[in-house]
Structure formats: structure tokens, C-alpha cells
All heavy atoms as a GROMACS GRO file, in nm:
protein
  441
    1MET      N    1   3.853  -1.416   3.919
    1MET     CA    2   3.798  -1.438   3.786
    1MET      C    3   3.901  -1.394   3.684
    1MET      O    4   3.958  -1.287   3.694
    1MET     CB    5   3.668  -1.358   3.772
    1MET     CG    6   3.606  -1.369   3.635
    1MET     SD    7   3.454  -1.277   3.623
    1MET     CE    8   3.342  -1.412   3.615
    2SER      N    9   3.920  -1.477   3.584
    2SER     CA   10   4.020  -1.444   3.483
    2SER      C   11   3.962  -1.350   3.379
    2SER      O   12   3.842  -1.347   3.353
    2SER     CB   13   4.072  -1.572   3.418
    2SER     OG   14   3.996  -1.604   3.306
    3ILE      N   15   4.048  -1.272   3.320
    3ILE     CA   16   4.006  -1.174   3.220
    3ILE      C   17   4.023  -1.231   3.080
    3ILE      O   18   3.965  -1.182   2.985
    3ILE     CB   19   4.087  -1.043   3.237
    3ILE    CG1   20   4.060  -0.986   3.375
    3ILE    CG2   21   4.054  -0.943   3.129
    3ILE    CD1   22   4.140  -0.864   3.408
    4GLY      N   23   4.097  -1.339   3.068
    4GLY     CA   24   4.126  -1.397   2.938
    4GLY      C   25   4.007  -1.467   2.875
    4GLY      O   26   3.895  -1.463   2.923
    5ARG      N   27   4.034  -1.533   2.765
    5ARG     CA   28   3.934  -1.607   2.690
    5ARG      C   29   3.884  -1.727   2.770
    5ARG      O   30   3.957  -1.787   2.848
    5ARG     CB   31   3.999  -1.652   2.559
    5ARG     CG   32   3.912  -1.729   2.468
    5ARG     CD   33   3.977  -1.738   2.330
    5ARG     NE   34   3.933  -1.851   2.253
    5ARG     CZ   35   3.811  -1.868   2.206
    5ARG    NH1   36   3.720  -1.780   2.234
    5ARG    NH2   37   3.780  -1.973   2.134
    6LEU      N   38   3.759  -1.764   2.747
    6LEU     CA   39   3.702  -1.881   2.813
    6LEU      C   40   3.764  -2.009   2.756
    6LEU      O   41   3.798  -2.013   2.637
    6LEU     CB   42   3.551  -1.887   2.789
    6LEU     CG   43   3.464  -1.783   2.857
    6LEU    CD1   44   3.320  -1.796   2.810
    6LEU    CD2   45   3.471  -1.796   3.006
    7PRO      N   46   3.773  -2.112   2.839
    7PRO     CA   47   3.816  -2.241   2.784
    7PRO      C   48   3.716  -2.286   2.677
    7PRO      O   49   3.598  -2.248   2.680
    7PRO     CB   50   3.811  -2.335   2.905
    7PRO     CG   51   3.819  -2.244   3.024
    7PRO     CD   52   3.754  -2.116   2.983
    8ASP      N   53   3.760  -2.370   2.586
    8ASP     CA   54   3.676  -2.411   2.473
    8ASP      C   55   3.543  -2.471   2.516
    8ASP      O   56   3.439  -2.439   2.460
    8ASP     CB   57   3.750  -2.511   2.384
    8ASP     CG   58   3.858  -2.444   2.302
    8ASP    OD1   59   3.850  -2.320   2.283
    8ASP    OD2   60   3.950  -2.516   2.256
    9HIS      N   61   3.543  -2.558   2.617
    9HIS     CA   62   3.418  -2.622   2.658
    9HIS      C   63   3.320  -2.521   2.718
    9HIS      O   64   3.200  -2.528   2.695
    9HIS     CB   65   3.444  -2.739   2.754
    9HIS     CG   66   3.492  -2.699   2.889
    9HIS    ND1   67   3.623  -2.662   2.913
    9HIS    CD2   68   3.427  -2.688   3.007
    9HIS    CE1   69   3.637  -2.631   3.042
    9HIS    NE2   70   3.519  -2.646   3.101
   10GLU      N   71   3.372  -2.422   2.792
   10GLU     CA   72   3.285  -2.318   2.847
   10GLU      C   73   3.232  -2.226   2.737
   10GLU      O   74   3.116  -2.183   2.740
   10GLU     CB   75   3.358  -2.238   2.953
   10GLU     CG   76   3.384  -2.316   3.080
   10GLU     CD   77   3.455  -2.235   3.186
   10GLU    OE1   78   3.482  -2.114   3.165
   10GLU    OE2   79   3.484  -2.292   3.292
   11GLN      N   80   3.315  -2.198   2.637
   11GLN     CA   81   3.271  -2.115   2.525
   11GLN      C   82   3.160  -2.185   2.447
   11GLN      O   83   3.063  -2.122   2.406
   11GLN     CB   84   3.389  -2.084   2.432
   11GLN     CG   85   3.354  -1.987   2.320
   11GLN     CD   86   3.313  -1.850   2.372
   11GLN    OE1   87   3.383  -1.790   2.452
   11GLN    NE2   88   3.199  -1.802   2.328
   12ARG      N   89   3.172  -2.317   2.428
   12ARG     CA   90   3.067  -2.392   2.358
   12ARG      C   91   2.936  -2.387   2.436
   12ARG      O   92   2.829  -2.371   2.378
   12ARG     CB   93   3.111  -2.537   2.336
   12ARG     CG   94   3.202  -2.554   2.217
   12ARG     CD   95   3.219  -2.700   2.180
   12ARG     NE   96   3.276  -2.780   2.290
   12ARG     CZ   97   3.405  -2.797   2.313
   12ARG    NH1   98   3.495  -2.740   2.233
   12ARG    NH2   99   3.447  -2.870   2.412
   13ILE      N  100   2.944  -2.402   2.568
   13ILE     CA  101   2.824  -2.395   2.651
   13ILE      C  102   2.760  -2.257   2.640
   13ILE      O  103   2.638  -2.245   2.622
   13ILE     CB  104   2.857  -2.429   2.798
   13ILE    CG1  105   2.898  -2.575   2.810
   13ILE    CG2  106   2.739  -2.397   2.889
   13ILE    CD1  107   2.960  -2.610   2.944
   14LEU      N  108   2.841  -2.153   2.650
   14LEU     CA  109   2.790  -2.017   2.638
   14LEU      C  110   2.727  -1.995   2.501
   14LEU      O  111   2.618  -1.936   2.492
   14LEU     CB  112   2.903  -1.916   2.661
   14LEU     CG  113   2.867  -1.769   2.651
   14LEU    CD1  114   2.759  -1.731   2.752
   14LEU    CD2  115   2.990  -1.683   2.670
   15ASP      N  116   2.789  -2.043   2.396
   15ASP     CA  117   2.733  -2.030   2.261
   15ASP      C  118   2.596  -2.098   2.251
   15ASP      O  119   2.504  -2.045   2.190
   15ASP     CB  120   2.827  -2.089   2.156
   15ASP     CG  121   2.955  -2.008   2.139
   15ASP    OD1  122   2.955  -1.889   2.179
   15ASP    OD2  123   3.052  -2.064   2.086
   16GLU      N  124   2.582  -2.217   2.313
   16GLU     CA  125   2.455  -2.288   2.311
   16GLU      C  126   2.346  -2.210   2.385
   16GLU      O  127   2.232  -2.201   2.339
   16GLU     CB  128   2.470  -2.426   2.375
   16GLU     CG  129   2.550  -2.523   2.291
   16GLU     CD  130   2.573  -2.654   2.364
   16GLU    OE1  131   2.489  -2.690   2.450
   16GLU    OE2  132   2.674  -2.720   2.336
   17VAL      N  133   2.382  -2.154   2.500
   17VAL     CA  134   2.286  -2.076   2.577
   17VAL      C  135   2.242  -1.953   2.497
   17VAL      O  136   2.123  -1.922   2.488
   17VAL     CB  137   2.347  -2.033   2.713
   17VAL    CG1  138   2.260  -1.930   2.782
   17VAL    CG2  139   2.369  -2.154   2.802
   18GLU      N  140   2.338  -1.883   2.437
   18GLU     CA  141   2.304  -1.765   2.356
   18GLU      C  142   2.214  -1.802   2.238
   18GLU      O  143   2.120  -1.730   2.207
   18GLU     CB  144   2.432  -1.697   2.307
   18GLU     CG  145   2.508  -1.628   2.418
   18GLU     CD  146   2.640  -1.569   2.372
   18GLU    OE1  147   2.689  -1.607   2.262
   18GLU    OE2  148   2.695  -1.486   2.445
   19ARG      N  149   2.242  -1.915   2.174
   19ARG     CA  150   2.158  -1.961   2.062
   19ARG      C  151   2.015  -1.987   2.108
   19ARG      O  152   1.919  -1.947   2.043
   19ARG     CB  153   2.217  -2.087   2.000
   19ARG     CG  154   2.267  -2.069   1.860
   19ARG     CD  155   2.309  -2.198   1.792
   19ARG     NE  156   2.380  -2.296   1.874
   19ARG     CZ  157   2.512  -2.295   1.898
   19ARG    NH1  158   2.586  -2.200   1.848
   19ARG    NH2  159   2.566  -2.388   1.971
   20ALA      N  160   2.003  -2.052   2.222
   20ALA     CA  161   1.869  -2.082   2.275
   20ALA      C  162   1.794  -1.953   2.310
   20ALA      O  163   1.674  -1.940   2.283
   20ALA     CB  164   1.881  -2.172   2.398
   21LEU      N  165   1.864  -1.856   2.367
   21LEU     CA  166   1.800  -1.729   2.403
   21LEU      C  167   1.756  -1.653   2.279
   21LEU      O  168   1.650  -1.590   2.277
   21LEU     CB  169   1.893  -1.643   2.488
   21LEU     CG  170   1.918  -1.695   2.630
   21LEU    CD1  171   2.025  -1.611   2.697
   21LEU    CD2  172   1.791  -1.697   2.711
   22ARG      N  173   1.836  -1.659   2.173
   22ARG     CA  174   1.798  -1.590   2.050
   22ARG      C  175   1.674  -1.652   1.985
   22ARG      O  176   1.598  -1.584   1.918
   22ARG     CB  177   1.915  -1.591   1.950
   22ARG     CG  178   2.019  -1.486   1.978
   22ARG     CD  179   2.114  -1.468   1.860
   22ARG     NE  180   2.190  -1.588   1.832
   22ARG     CZ  181   2.308  -1.618   1.887
   22ARG    NH1  182   2.362  -1.536   1.972
   22ARG    NH2  183   2.370  -1.728   1.855
   23ARG      N  184   1.653  -1.781   2.007
   23ARG     CA  185   1.535  -1.849   1.950
   23ARG      C  186   1.408  -1.825   2.032
   23ARG      O  187   1.299  -1.854   1.985
   23ARG     CB  188   1.560  -1.999   1.941
   23ARG     CG  189   1.655  -2.037   1.831
   23ARG     CD  190   1.658  -2.186   1.809
   23ARG     NE  191   1.686  -2.260   1.931
   23ARG     CZ  192   1.801  -2.319   1.961
   23ARG    NH1  193   1.900  -2.313   1.877
   23ARG    NH2  194   1.816  -2.384   2.074
   24ASP      N  195   1.422  -1.773   2.153
   24ASP     CA  196   1.307  -1.753   2.241
   24ASP      C  197   1.232  -1.627   2.199
   24ASP      O  198   1.270  -1.515   2.231
   24ASP     CB  199   1.355  -1.741   2.385
   24ASP     CG  200   1.242  -1.738   2.486
   24ASP    OD1  201   1.130  -1.696   2.450
   24ASP    OD2  202   1.267  -1.778   2.602
   25ARG      N  203   1.123  -1.645   2.125
   25ARG     CA  204   1.047  -1.531   2.073
   25ARG      C  205   0.985  -1.447   2.183
   25ARG      O  206   0.978  -1.325   2.173
   25ARG     CB  207   0.938  -1.580   1.978
   25ARG     CG  208   0.994  -1.637   1.850
   25ARG     CD  209   0.882  -1.684   1.761
   25ARG     NE  210   0.936  -1.744   1.640
   25ARG     CZ  211   0.863  -1.807   1.553
   25ARG    NH1  212   0.735  -1.822   1.572
   25ARG    NH2  213   0.919  -1.857   1.445
   26ARG      N  214   0.936  -1.513   2.286
   26ARG     CA  215   0.872  -1.441   2.396
   26ARG      C  216   0.973  -1.348   2.466
   26ARG      O  217   0.945  -1.233   2.494
   26ARG     CB  218   0.815  -1.541   2.494
   26ARG     CG  219   0.735  -1.482   2.605
   26ARG     CD  220   0.694  -1.593   2.697
   26ARG     NE  221   0.564  -1.570   2.752
   26ARG     CZ  222   0.502  -1.653   2.830
   26ARG    NH1  223   0.557  -1.768   2.859
   26ARG    NH2  224   0.385  -1.623   2.879
   27LEU      N  225   1.091  -1.401   2.494
   27LEU     CA  226   1.196  -1.320   2.555
   27LEU      C  227   1.237  -1.206   2.464
   27LEU      O  228   1.253  -1.092   2.508
   27LEU     CB  229   1.318  -1.407   2.587
   27LEU     CG  230   1.441  -1.334   2.641
   27LEU    CD1  231   1.411  -1.266   2.774
   27LEU    CD2  232   1.558  -1.428   2.652
   28ASP      N  233   1.252  -1.235   2.336
   28ASP     CA  234   1.288  -1.133   2.238
   28ASP      C  235   1.187  -1.018   2.239
   28ASP      O  236   1.225  -0.901   2.241
   28ASP     CB  237   1.298  -1.194   2.099
   28ASP     CG  238   1.340  -1.093   1.995
   28ASP    OD1  239   1.446  -1.030   2.013
   28ASP    OD2  240   1.266  -1.077   1.896
   29ARG      N  241   1.060  -1.051   2.240
   29ARG     CA  242   0.955  -0.948   2.241
   29ARG      C  243   0.962  -0.865   2.369
   29ARG      O  244   0.952  -0.744   2.366
   29ARG     CB  245   0.817  -1.014   2.226
   29ARG     CG  246   0.704  -0.914   2.219
   29ARG     CD  247   0.570  -0.978   2.188
   29ARG     NE  248   0.541  -1.095   2.271
   29ARG     CZ  249   0.534  -1.221   2.228
   29ARG    NH1  250   0.555  -1.248   2.101
   29ARG    NH2  251   0.506  -1.320   2.310
   30ARG      N  252   0.982  -0.932   2.482
   30ARG     CA  253   0.990  -0.858   2.609
   30ARG      C  254   1.110  -0.765   2.612
   30ARG      O  255   1.102  -0.653   2.660
   30ARG     CB  256   0.996  -0.956   2.725
   30ARG     CG  257   0.864  -1.026   2.748
   30ARG     CD  258   0.860  -1.096   2.876
   30ARG     NE  259   0.858  -0.998   2.984
   30ARG     CZ  260   0.858  -1.031   3.111
   30ARG    NH1  261   0.859  -1.156   3.147
   30ARG    NH2  262   0.856  -0.937   3.204
   31LEU      N  263   1.223  -0.811   2.562
   31LEU     CA  264   1.342  -0.726   2.561
   31LEU      C  265   1.327  -0.608   2.467
   31LEU      O  266   1.374  -0.499   2.496
   31LEU     CB  267   1.465  -0.809   2.523
   31LEU     CG  268   1.512  -0.911   2.626
   31LEU    CD1  269   1.624  -0.995   2.570
   31LEU    CD2  270   1.552  -0.844   2.756
   32ARG      N  271   1.261  -0.631   2.352
   32ARG     CA  272   1.242  -0.521   2.258
   32ARG      C  273   1.145  -0.417   2.309
   32ARG      O  274   1.152  -0.300   2.271
   32ARG     CB  275   1.192  -0.575   2.124
   32ARG     CG  276   1.303  -0.633   2.038
   32ARG     CD  277   1.256  -0.671   1.900
   32ARG     NE  278   1.176  -0.794   1.903
   32ARG     CZ  279   1.047  -0.801   1.870
   32ARG    NH1  280   0.984  -0.696   1.828
   32ARG    NH2  281   0.984  -0.916   1.877
   33THR      N  282   1.052  -0.457   2.395
   33THR     CA  283   0.952  -0.362   2.442
   33THR      C  284   0.985  -0.302   2.578
   33THR      O  285   0.903  -0.230   2.634
   33THR     CB  286   0.812  -0.429   2.447
   33THR    OG1  287   0.818  -0.539   2.536
   33THR    CG2  288   0.768  -0.473   2.309
   34LEU      N  289   1.102  -0.332   2.631
   34LEU     CA  290   1.142  -0.271   2.758
   34LEU      C  291   1.149  -0.120   2.743
   34LEU      O  292   1.195  -0.069   2.641
   34LEU     CB  293   1.280  -0.322   2.802
   34LEU     CG  294   1.285  -0.451   2.878
   34LEU    CD1  295   1.431  -0.488   2.904
   34LEU    CD2  296   1.210  -0.444   3.007
   35ARG      N  297   1.108  -0.052   2.844
   35ARG     CA  298   1.114   0.094   2.840
   35ARG      C  299   1.233   0.140   2.925
   35ARG      O  300   1.220   0.163   3.044
   35ARG     CB  301   0.984   0.152   2.894
   35ARG     CG  302   0.868   0.114   2.809
   35ARG     CD  303   0.741   0.163   2.872
   35ARG     NE  304   0.629   0.104   2.800
   35ARG     CZ  305   0.522   0.169   2.767
   35ARG    NH1  306   0.508   0.294   2.801
   35ARG    NH2  307   0.425   0.110   2.703
   36LEU      N  308   1.346   0.153   2.860
   36LEU     CA  309   1.468   0.188   2.933
   36LEU      C  310   1.469   0.334   2.976
   36LEU      O  311   1.532   0.369   3.074
   36LEU     CB  312   1.590   0.158   2.846
   36LEU     CG  313   1.609   0.012   2.811
   36LEU    CD1  314   1.729  -0.004   2.718
   36LEU    CD2  315   1.627  -0.071   2.934
   37GLY      N  316   1.400   0.420   2.906
   37GLY     CA  317   1.399   0.561   2.939
   37GLY      C  318   1.296   0.598   3.044
   37GLY      O  319   1.275   0.715   3.071
   38ARG      N  320   1.235   0.500   3.106
   38ARG     CA  321   1.130   0.527   3.205
   38ARG      C  322   1.188   0.593   3.329
   38ARG      O  323   1.286   0.548   3.385
   38ARG     CB  324   1.063   0.396   3.241
   38ARG     CG  325   0.942   0.413   3.325
   38ARG     CD  326   0.874   0.281   3.342
   38ARG     NE  327   0.758   0.298   3.425
   38ARG     CZ  328   0.687   0.200   3.472
   38ARG    NH1  329   0.720   0.078   3.443
   38ARG    NH2  330   0.583   0.224   3.547
   39ARG      N  331   1.124   0.698   3.372
   39ARG     CA  332   1.170   0.770   3.490
   39ARG      C  333   1.088   0.729   3.611
   39ARG      O  334   0.974   0.686   3.597
   39ARG     CB  335   1.155   0.920   3.466
   39ARG     CG  336   1.244   0.965   3.355
   39ARG     CD  337   1.236   1.111   3.334
   39ARG     NE  338   1.323   1.145   3.222
   39ARG     CZ  339   1.359   1.265   3.193
   39ARG    NH1  340   1.315   1.366   3.262
   39ARG    NH2  341   1.438   1.287   3.091
   40PRO      N  342   1.143   0.744   3.731
   40PRO     CA  343   1.068   0.705   3.850
   40PRO      C  344   0.945   0.794   3.870
   40PRO      O  345   0.945   0.911   3.830
   40PRO     CB  346   1.168   0.723   3.964
   40PRO     CG  347   1.272   0.814   3.910
   40PRO     CD  348   1.274   0.796   3.761
   41ASP      N  349   0.843   0.738   3.930
   41ASP     CA  350   0.721   0.812   3.962
   41ASP      C  351   0.752   0.904   4.080
   41ASP      O  352   0.767   0.858   4.194
   41ASP     CB  353   0.609   0.713   3.996
   41ASP     CG  354   0.478   0.783   4.024
   41ASP    OD1  355   0.474   0.907   4.025
   41ASP    OD2  356   0.379   0.711   4.046
   42LEU      N  357   0.762   1.033   4.056
   42LEU     CA  358   0.803   1.127   4.160
   42LEU      C  359   0.701   1.138   4.273
   42LEU      O  360   0.738   1.169   4.386
   42LEU     CB  361   0.831   1.264   4.098
   42LEU     CG  362   0.948   1.266   3.998
   42LEU    CD1  363   0.968   1.405   3.942
   42LEU    CD2  364   1.075   1.216   4.062
   43THR      N  365   0.574   1.113   4.244
   43THR     CA  366   0.474   1.118   4.352
   43THR      C  367   0.500   1.006   4.452
   43THR      O  368   0.483   1.025   4.572
   43THR     CB  369   0.331   1.108   4.296
   43THR    OG1  370   0.318   0.989   4.222
   43THR    CG2  371   0.299   1.227   4.208
   44ARG      N  372   0.541   0.889   4.405
   44ARG     CA  373   0.572   0.780   4.496
   44ARG      C  374   0.698   0.810   4.576
   44ARG      O  375   0.707   0.779   4.695
   44ARG     CB  376   0.590   0.650   4.419
   44ARG     CG  377   0.464   0.604   4.351
   44ARG     CD  378   0.490   0.480   4.274
   44ARG     NE  379   0.423   0.371   4.344
   44ARG     CZ  380   0.443   0.245   4.319
   44ARG    NH1  381   0.529   0.210   4.227
   44ARG    NH2  382   0.378   0.152   4.384
   45VAL      N  383   0.796   0.869   4.510
   45VAL     CA  384   0.920   0.903   4.578
   45VAL      C  385   0.892   1.006   4.687
   45VAL      O  386   0.940   0.993   4.800
   45VAL     CB  387   1.026   0.956   4.478
   45VAL    CG1  388   1.148   1.008   4.550
   45VAL    CG2  389   1.062   0.848   4.378
   46ALA      N  390   0.811   1.107   4.656
   46ALA     CA  391   0.778   1.211   4.754
   46ALA      C  392   0.699   1.152   4.871
   46ALA      O  393   0.722   1.187   4.986
   46ALA     CB  394   0.698   1.322   4.687
   47ALA      N  395   0.604   1.061   4.842
   47ALA     CA  396   0.525   1.000   4.947
   47ALA      C  397   0.616   0.916   5.038
   47ALA      O  398   0.598   0.916   5.160
   47ALA     CB  399   0.416   0.912   4.888
   48TYR      N  400   0.710   0.847   4.981
   48TYR     CA  401   0.803   0.766   5.061
   48TYR      C  402   0.888   0.855   5.150
   48TYR      O  403   0.913   0.824   5.265
   48TYR     CB  404   0.892   0.684   4.968
   48TYR     CG  405   0.991   0.600   5.043
   48TYR    CD1  406   0.952   0.483   5.106
   48TYR    CD2  407   1.126   0.636   5.050
   48TYR    CE1  408   1.042   0.406   5.176
   48TYR    CE2  409   1.217   0.560   5.120
   48TYR     CZ  410   1.175   0.444   5.182
   48TYR     OH  411   1.265   0.368   5.251
   49ALA      N  412   0.931   0.971   5.098
   49ALA     CA  413   1.014   1.063   5.175
   49ALA      C  414   0.938   1.122   5.294
   49ALA      O  415   0.995   1.151   5.397
   49ALA     CB  416   1.066   1.175   5.085
   50ARG      N  417   0.805   1.139   5.279
   50ARG     CA  418   0.724   1.196   5.387
   50ARG      C  419   0.690   1.094   5.495
   50ARG      O  420   0.653   1.130   5.604
   50ARG     CB  421   0.593   1.252   5.330
   50ARG     CG  422   0.609   1.380   5.254
   50ARG     CD  423   0.475   1.442   5.225
   50ARG     NE  424   0.389   1.352   5.150
   50ARG     CZ  425   0.368   1.358   5.019
   50ARG    NH1  426   0.429   1.448   4.948
   50ARG    NH2  427   0.289   1.271   4.960
   51THR      N  428   0.702   0.965   5.465
   51THR     CA  429   0.667   0.861   5.561
   51THR      C  430   0.766   0.862   5.677
   51THR      O  431   0.887   0.855   5.654
   51THR     CB  432   0.669   0.723   5.493
   51THR    OG1  433   0.584   0.728   5.380
   51THR    CG2  434   0.622   0.615   5.587
   52PRO      N  435   0.714   0.875   5.802
   52PRO     CA  436   0.806   0.879   5.919
   52PRO      C  437   0.873   0.747   5.947
   52PRO      O  438   0.835   0.645   5.922
   52PRO     CB  439   0.717   0.917   6.036
   52PRO     CG  440   0.576   0.906   5.991
   52PRO     CD  441   0.577   0.891   5.842
   0.00000   0.00000   0.00000
């Protein structure tokens, strides 16, 4: 994979995809309401560790 700039036609395609994603209100709402700081449920982790 190259590290340089995308060819013009690929950049245009990427720009179109990004534009479409920005217009998607449902996706926007889901991304804004993601809980990134959520921690794992320790009771589930402990139960999994006890399972033989």
C-alpha cells in the first residue's frame, strides 16, 4: 500500500462516499451517541474466567 496521495479518480470516489456519509442523519445520530468511555461489565468477565 502506498503512503502517498490517492490518484485523482480514487480521491473523487472517496470524496463522494464521505459526502454521502455526512448526509446520513441516522448514521450521524448513532455516531454522536456512541459511548466510547464504556467499560466492560466486570461481572461478565469474572463469570467467563470461572467457566471451566
